[in-house]
N, C-alpha and C positions, 0 to 999 in steps of 0.2 A: 627463513625467506620473507621477503617484502613484496606485498600485494596492494596494488592501487585499485580502489572500486571506483567507478564512475556511474553516475545516474544522469543521463543528458535528457534534458527536457527541451521543448521548442525554442525556449529563451533562456535556459538555464543550465548550470552543470554542478552537480553536487559531487564531492569527492571524500574519500578516506584512505589514508595510506596506514596498511596494518603491518606490524611485526607478527608474523604468525609463529615465530619461534616462541615468543612470550605471550601472544595475544594481545599486546598493546597497540593502541592507536597512537601512530607517530604523528599524524597530521590530519586536519580535517577541514573542511569549508565548502565554499559555493559561490559560483558566478551567477549573477542575475542581469537581467535585461540584454541579453545579446542581441545585436542588431539594433538595438534602441539606444537613444541619447541618455547618458548618464550611468551606463553599465559599470559595474564593480565587482570586486571579489572581495568576501567577507571570510575572514579565517580566525581560527582560535589559536593565539600565538604560545609559545612555551611557558609563558605563567598562567595559562587559561584565560587571558584576557581576549574580547573580541576586537579585530581590527579589521578596518575596511581600507581597501586599496582600489582607487578609482583610475579606471582605464577604458578606453573605447574599445569595444571588442565587437567587431562586425560580423563574425561567425565563428562556429564551433572549434575549427582548428586552432585559431588565434587563441580561443580561450583555454584550451587544453595546454597550448604551449606557455601560455602565461602561468598555469596551475604546475607545470614542470618548473618553470623559472622559479617560482615562489619555493617550491618544495627543495630548490637547491640554493637558494638565497641565504647569503651568510647570516642576515638577520632573523629571518623568519622560517629558514628552512631546517630540515632535518637529516637530509643525505647530501652528499657531495656532488654526486652525478646521477641524473636521472636511469642511468644504466644500472644502478644499483636496484632498481625495481625488477622482480623477477618475472611478474605475470600482471594482466589488467583483467580485472572482472568487471562486466557489464550488466546492469540491469536493462533487460528488453522486455517490454511489456507483453506483446502478444506472440506467443508461440504457436497459435491454433492447434490443429491436432498433431502438427508435425514434431512437436517437443513435448516429452513427458518429462523430461530431466534436463539438467544443465550440461553444455556440451562444449568442447573446444570449436572455437571459431574457425572455419575453414571457407573457401570460397563457395562450396555447396550449402553450407549452413547460411552465409550471407544471402544467397539466392533465395532460400526458403524463408528467411526473415523478410526479405522484399515481397516475397509472395502474399505474407500474413499482413503486410502494411496496409492492404485496401481494409482491414477489420481494424486497424489501429492507425489511421491516417496523422493523427497528431503527435503519437508517440514513437512508432516503429522507425520512421525516417529521422527523427532526433537522436534516436539510439544508434541507429546507423552512422550517422556523422560522427559520434564517438569513436567508433570502432574503426573508422577509415582514417580519423585524425590520428589515432595512436599507431596506425599501421605506417602512416606517413612519417610521424614524428620518432618513432622507435620501431623500424622495420624488423620483422621477424620475432617481436615479444610475442609470448603464447597470449592469447586472449581468450577468455571464457563467457558464454552467454548464459545469464541466468533469467528464467522466464516468469514472469509474474502469474501465467496461466497454467505452468507446468504441475503445480501441486494438485490442481484440480482435475487432472486428466484421468484419475481414478474414479469420477463420478459416473454411476451407471446411466445407460441411456435413456432410462425413464425419467432421471433426475436432470438429464440436459436438454432433452429434445421438446421443442415448442410444439404447439397445436397447429402448426402450419403445414402446407403440403410437403410431403418429404422430398419432392424433387428440389425444392428450395435448399435443404441441407445439402442434398448431391451436388447441386450446381455452384452454390456459394458459401457454403459451410455454415448456415444459418442455425445455430445452435446457442446454449448457454456454455461459455468457458470458463467466467470468472476471473477475479484479480485478486492482488494483495497475496498471492500464494506464497511467495517468499517469507512475509511477515506470519501468516497464518501456522506455516511449517514451523518456523522459529520459535513463536511462542508457545505452541502446542507441546512441543518438544521440551522446552525449558521448564514449562509448568510441571511436566512429569518428573523432570530432574530436581526440580525443588522439592516436589513432594515425595520423592522417592518411590514412584509407582511405574510398573511397566507401560510404555508407550502404546504397545500393541493390543493391550486388553483394557483401554479406558474409551468412554463415549464421552467425548471433548467438544464443547461449542466455543470457539474462538470468536470474540467481537473486536474486529479492528475499526475502531469508531474515531473518525477525524472529519477534517472537510470533506474528504471522500471516505464512504465507510463500507464495510461488508463483514457479513457473519458467515461463518462456515462449519459444517456438520462433520467432525472427524471421529469414524469408528475404527477401532482396532487398527489405528495408525494410517488409515487411508481416509482422504476426503470424500464424502458421500453426496454433498450438496453444499451449495453456497449461494448468496444472494445475487451478486452480481452476474449479468449475463453476456450476450454477444459483445457488448460494450460496458464500460463502467456505469451505465445509467441506471440499470436495473436495481431493484431492492429497496433499501432503505432510503429514507429521506435525507440529502446531503447538504452540504453548505450552498451549493448552487445547483445541485442536480436534482431533478424531480423523483427520482426513484420509480416504484411502481406506479402505473397509470394505465387506465383503460386503454387499450390499443385503439378502440374507436373513436376516442377522443381526440387523435392524432389528425385523421383526416378533417375532422369537424374543425379543429383549432386552425389548420391550414387554410381552409376555407375562408373562415370568418375574418382571420387576421392577414389574409392575402400573402402566406408565406411559402417560399419555395423550400427545398431541403436544407439548404444550408441555414436560413432564416429559422427553420424548426430546430436544428440542431442547437443553435446559439439559444434558443428559448429554453430548451429542456435541460442542456447543460451548463449554461452561464446566467440564466436568469430566473431560475426555479428554486427548488430546494427551500431551506430555511430563509435565505435572502428575499427569495420571491414570495414566500408566506408572510413573513414578518414585514417586509418593507424596511428592515432595519439594518442586517448585517448578515454575512456568512459566517462571520465569527462568533463562535458560541460565547465568549465571554462577553461579547458586546449584548448578545441575546439576553444572558442572564441578569445584566444590568437593566436592560429595558424591562424585563420580567419583575424585577424588583421596583421599578418605576410605575409599574402598574400598565404598560402598553398591552392593550388587549390582543393586537395581533401578534406579538411576540410570546405571549402566553400561550396562545393556540398553536403557534409554530413549534413551541418546545414540547408541547403534550403530543403534537403529531409525532415529532422526532422520536420521543422516548417511547411512544407506543408502539412504532414500527419496528423497534429493537426488540421490545418484550415479547411482539408477536412472533418473531422468527425465532427468538429462543424456545417459545412454546412449540413452534412448528418443528423445530430441529430435534427437540426431545421426544417429540411423537415418533419423528422418522427414524431415531436411534432405538426407541424403546426405552427411552430414559436418558439421563445425563449423569456423570459422574464429577465432571469439572466444567467450569465457565471460566473462561479466562478474558480479562478485559485488557486490551491495548489499545494503541493509537493516541493521537494528540488528546481527544476527548476522553477515550476508554481510560487513559493513565493519568488525567489531570482533573477532570471534571467530576468530583465525587458526587455531586447532587444527581447527575444523569444515571451513575452506577444505582445510587440508592433507589432513585423512583422507578428504575426499570426493575430492581430486584424486589422490592416490597410486594407483598400479595402473592409470591411465588411460592408459599410454602406447600401448597397442593402437590407439587413436584418435589418436595423435599429440599427445597432451596431457602436457606435463612441467612440474610445478611447482618453482620455484625455492625450496627449504625456506629459505635464508638471507634471501631477500627477503620471503617471506611470514611466516615466524614473527616474532611480536611488531608487525606492522604494523596499526594501528587508524586507521580513519577518513580515510584519506588516498588521493588517487588514485595508484595505482601499478600497473605492469606485474609480476606475480609468477611469469611462467613463464619457463623457460630460454632462452637465446637461439636453441636449435636445436628448440624446441617448435613443431609445425606448427599447434597451436592457440594463440593468446595469451590468457593468463589475466590478467585485470585487475581491480582493485578500484576501482569508482567511487562514492561516496557520493551518495546519491539527494536530489533537491531537486525535489519534487512541487510545493512552492509556487512556485517560481520559474517551473516548467512552466504552471502556472495562471496566473500573472502574464503569462508570454509570449503564452498563447492569449487572454487578455484584450486584451492590447495589439493582437494581430494583427487580431482580430476587430472592435475600434474602428477599427483603421486602415482597413480595409475599407468 
């Protein structure tokens, strides 16, 4: 069975085509700058080389049509007809309380995704564009929605409720939802597979650390807490997002800076985080270079970044009554070994001992990086959200 996985952003589309019989990736790539000058599709060809195909792409349907054309292209393609695709799996960011698992997309499901769009105005409408485009281009093909929030729907109410009037929850669904759920689900299960331990009997902390980052506490196979909230702004310090901030600071800043709600949203989502603190960049590679050059703001920003990760790991170990496995994933978690080292040092009090020799220099590989006598197994697991989406799609169609 061939399954196409789509991840549609406001100006981008990422895709992977899987042959689920073998589990192989047949094709992968992405379109950038949709609706903007200089749009292009970047793909990996049959020889593993990166290829860029420039084309003006004004909207998502034309972008998906271009992807289907490339998949069937004699030079770059891997199928003869896009009708060889058996199903399409979509990443959908926000499912609110309406979806606790992946679902077959119907008119009723689309209506509920639209209802959740108010909670994710930058993401859900773009996800819906991908769903609608596929229905127009390949009518009747089965489509599956896989929600970033679904994995976290097992959180207890005392973990997801804010200390706000309860009527705001009843009226508008104001609560913590969490994100990166597909990644947290994949790496937590994959870690247990690698270690040969039962998933339903572990206390696992998953650290999905990248330009956007979140940590999840997974006890006996269920998520009991996670750092992101109503939106992806809460929790860790991120590339351009502020993470945790005193709610009282918000009206103060709005008044002093004469900001409306949109201006505030831009400030906390796009001008804050590591970029805002350092004044250098949101890219951790550039931050590390600035740290080596002695930039004091970059040094401070990196310390804040690492400190918040360490703090939440400790908090989630407390929430679960201990920790058996710590999983690192995401662009930074998989590749920035210095962050893994700095966070895990001085954690021996909770039985966590990192093996510096195994950790330092390790990038993008599955590997255990704790010492043999560490009570907590520290492991790096590269995430594969697309494979998880394809797997969910296959499982739903099989039923």
